N, C-alpha and C positions, 0 to 999 in steps of 0.2 A: 474577489479573483472564484475561478471556473470548477466547476464539477475538473473537469482534469487536468488542473494542478493541484485543487488539493489531495490528491487519488498518489500524486509527483511526489510531493513535502511530504506527508504519510506513509510512505512508503520509504523512501529518500531518509526520513528519519528511523524508522524501524531497521532498517538493513544500520543504515551504523550503532542506531543500539544494539540488536544485535550482535554487530561485531567487536562493539565493547568490552560487550556484556563478555564472547565466545574467550575476546586472550588475556580479560584479567577478570575472571570469574569460573567459569564450568568452559569449556571445549564442550557444550552440550548441542551452544547460544548457537551458534556455528547453523544448520541445523531450522531454525526461525531461522536464519538467511537466504536458506537456500528453498522456503517455500518460500517467500518474499518471491525472491526471482524470478522460482515457479510459473506461481501466483499469476507476477506482470510479463509471463513471456506465453501463456495459457488465453490472459487475456487476448493480449496482439494477433493470434493466429481467432479469436471465438468469440469475441467483443463481452462477453457475460464478465465481468468483474462483480462482485459481491462485497466490496467498500462504496463503489457509485451505485447499487439501489443501496447500505444503510447509510448512504450523506442524502440520496435523491429524499427520501420516510422522512431522515428526518430535517431534513434543511432547504427543503424545491426553491429553485433557482424563483426569483421574479423574472415575470415571463416584461419582455423592454417593446418599447413600442412599434 
């Protein structure tokens, strides 16, 4: 799995989890959904993604031959 796929899976999981929490627990969790969306939007323009930096440090991808 590439880093880009991991980021998409992570973001999708957090969006679904925060929507569920916002619906069933407290509406304040919708702000977390907005945060994930804003982060995805800004990373598409700037190329800066904090999760990508974290994933590269924790599990660097092996070089392919």
